[in-house]
C-alpha positions as CSV (number, residue, x, y, z in Angstrom):
1,X,0.0,0.0,0.0
2,X,1.1,3.6,-0.6
3,X,3.1,5.2,2.2
4,X,1.6,8.7,2.1
5,X,-0.5,9.5,5.2
6,X,-3.6,10.6,3.2
7,X,-3.4,7.3,1.3
8,X,-3.5,5.3,4.7
9,X,-6.7,7.1,5.6
10,X,-8.2,6.3,2.2
11,X,-7.1,2.7,2.5
12,X,-9.2,2.3,5.7
13,X,-12.2,4.0,4.1
14,X,-11.8,1.6,1.0
15,X,-11.7,-1.4,3.3
16,X,-14.8,-0.3,5.0
17,X,-16.6,0.4,1.7
18,X,-15.6,-3.0,0.2
19,X,-16.2,-5.0,3.4
20,X,-19.6,-3.4,3.8
21,X,-20.9,-4.6,0.5
22,X,-18.3,-6.7,-1.2
23,X,-20.2,-7.8,-4.3
24,X,-21.9,-4.4,-4.9
25,X,-18.6,-2.5,-4.4
26,X,-17.0,-4.4,-7.3
27,X,-20.1,-4.4,-9.5
28,X,-20.5,-1.6,-12.1
29,X,-24.2,-1.7,-11.8
30,X,-24.2,-2.5,-8.0
31,X,-25.0,1.0,-7.1
32,X,-24.0,4.6,-7.6
33,X,-20.5,4.0,-6.1
34,X,-18.0,1.3,-7.0
35,X,-14.4,0.3,-7.2
36,X,-12.5,0.9,-10.5
37,X,-9.0,0.0,-11.5
38,X,-6.5,2.3,-13.3
39,X,-3.0,2.0,-14.6
40,X,-0.4,4.7,-14.9
41,X,1.6,3.7,-18.0
42,X,5.1,5.1,-18.1
43,X,8.1,5.0,-20.4
44,X,11.0,2.9,-18.9
45,X,12.8,6.0,-17.6
46,X,9.5,7.2,-15.9
47,X,9.8,10.5,-17.8
48,X,6.6,10.2,-19.7
49,X,3.1,9.0,-18.9
50,X,0.5,7.7,-21.3
51,X,-2.9,9.5,-20.9
52,X,-6.2,9.2,-22.8
53,X,-8.6,12.1,-23.5
54,X,-11.8,10.7,-21.9
55,X,-14.8,11.2,-24.1
56,X,-17.3,11.6,-21.3
57,X,-15.1,13.5,-18.9
58,X,-13.5,15.7,-21.6
59,X,-10.1,15.6,-19.8
60,X,-6.7,13.8,-20.0
61,X,-6.4,11.0,-17.5
62,X,-4.6,7.7,-16.8
63,X,-6.0,4.5,-18.4
64,X,-8.6,2.5,-16.4
65,X,-12.2,1.5,-15.9
66,X,-14.8,-0.8,-14.3
67,X,-14.3,-4.2,-12.9
68,X,-15.7,-7.0,-15.2
69,X,-16.9,-10.4,-14.1
70,X,-13.9,-12.1,-15.9
71,X,-11.3,-10.0,-14.0
72,X,-9.6,-12.0,-11.3
73,X,-8.6,-8.9,-9.3
74,X,-8.6,-5.1,-9.5
75,X,-5.0,-5.2,-10.9
76,X,-6.3,-7.5,-13.7
77,X,-9.0,-4.8,-14.3
78,X,-6.4,-2.0,-14.4
79,X,-4.1,-3.9,-16.9
80,X,-7.0,-5.1,-19.1
81,X,-8.4,-1.6,-19.3
82,X,-5.0,-0.1,-20.0
83,X,-4.3,-2.6,-22.9
84,X,-7.8,-2.0,-24.3
85,X,-7.6,1.8,-24.1
86,X,-4.1,2.3,-25.5
87,X,-3.7,-0.6,-27.9
88,X,-0.4,-1.7,-26.4
89,X,-0.6,-5.4,-25.4
90,X,2.8,-5.9,-23.7
91,X,2.6,-3.7,-20.6
92,X,5.0,-4.7,-17.9
93,X,3.5,-4.2,-14.4
94,X,5.8,-2.3,-12.0
95,X,5.6,-1.3,-8.4
96,X,4.5,-4.5,-6.9
97,X,0.9,-3.6,-6.1
98,X,-1.3,-0.7,-5.3
99,X,0.3,2.7,-5.8
100,X,-2.6,5.1,-5.5
101,X,-6.1,5.4,-4.1
102,X,-8.4,8.1,-5.3
103,X,-12.1,8.4,-4.5
104,X,-13.7,11.0,-6.8
105,X,-17.2,12.1,-7.7
106,X,-18.3,12.1,-11.4
107,X,-20.2,14.6,-13.4
108,X,-23.7,14.4,-15.0
109,X,-22.5,12.5,-18.1
110,X,-21.8,9.4,-16.1
111,X,-24.2,6.6,-15.1
112,X,-22.6,6.3,-11.6
113,X,-21.8,8.9,-9.0
114,X,-18.5,8.0,-7.4
115,X,-15.4,5.9,-8.3
116,X,-13.2,4.4,-5.7
117,X,-10.2,4.1,-7.9
118,X,-7.3,1.8,-7.2
119,X,-4.2,2.7,-9.1
120,X,-1.3,0.5,-10.4
121,X,1.5,1.2,-12.8
122,X,3.1,-0.4,-15.9
123,X,5.9,0.2,-18.3
124,X,5.5,0.2,-22.0
125,X,8.2,-0.3,-24.6
126,X,9.4,3.1,-25.8
127,X,8.7,2.2,-29.5
128,X,5.1,1.1,-28.7
129,X,2.7,3.3,-30.6
130,X,-0.6,3.9,-28.6
131,X,-3.9,3.8,-30.4
132,X,-7.1,5.4,-29.0
133,X,-10.1,3.1,-28.2
134,X,-13.8,3.9,-28.6
135,X,-13.8,5.3,-25.0
136,X,-11.4,8.1,-25.7
137,X,-10.8,10.7,-28.4
138,X,-7.0,10.5,-28.2
139,X,-4.2,8.7,-26.3
140,X,-0.8,10.3,-26.1
141,X,2.5,10.4,-24.2
142,X,3.1,13.4,-21.9
143,X,6.1,14.5,-20.0
144,X,5.4,13.8,-16.3
145,X,6.5,17.4,-15.5
146,X,4.5,19.0,-18.4
147,X,1.0,17.7,-18.2
148,X,-1.8,19.1,-20.4
149,X,-3.9,21.8,-18.9
150,X,-7.2,19.8,-18.9
151,X,-6.5,17.1,-16.4
152,X,-8.8,16.4,-13.4
153,X,-8.3,18.3,-10.2
154,X,-5.5,16.8,-8.1
155,X,-4.3,14.6,-11.0
156,X,-0.8,16.1,-10.9
157,X,-0.6,15.3,-7.2
158,X,-1.8,11.7,-7.8
159,X,0.9,11.3,-10.5
160,X,3.6,12.7,-8.3
161,X,2.5,10.3,-5.5
162,X,2.7,7.3,-7.9
163,X,6.2,8.4,-9.0
164,X,7.3,8.8,-5.4
165,X,5.9,5.4,-4.5
166,X,7.7,3.8,-7.4
167,X,11.0,5.5,-6.4
168,X,10.6,4.4,-2.8
169,X,9.9,0.8,-3.8
170,X,12.8,0.7,-6.2
171,X,15.2,2.0,-3.5
172,X,13.8,-0.6,-1.0
173,X,14.6,-3.5,-3.4
174,X,18.1,-2.4,-4.2
């Protein structure tokens, strides 16, 4: 789990939410709030992040989406969604588990009210060419220190937190 203090508080809230209604929490149509899985896809040097321009939200964001019945876990959801949304099949998971938790409310264009997002990370080959899916208008690489203007509130902080977690975990394994 992420080390940041705010993430620890969210972790406890997530556990309460999921344990309170385990099936509904993971079910897209189980209620107005549910768990989603997302994947921050980076270049091997962690200098660029792959973002999609979300059709409904009209903003640049990491890849991810709803848990499906065939997904064995939320990390499986995150990686499946990332592959579907960017067209890159060989993503290499990195970080060894959950790197980010973010509960956020959604706008009027969405069928649900709140996503309890669980974030993971993966590395893509530098020569891999992303291709947008039906769910997004575009998918593109962005420098981690020069994000587009139209990202969700707090997105830059989330990204910085993921990068800090990756750095901490890399140092801990060496």
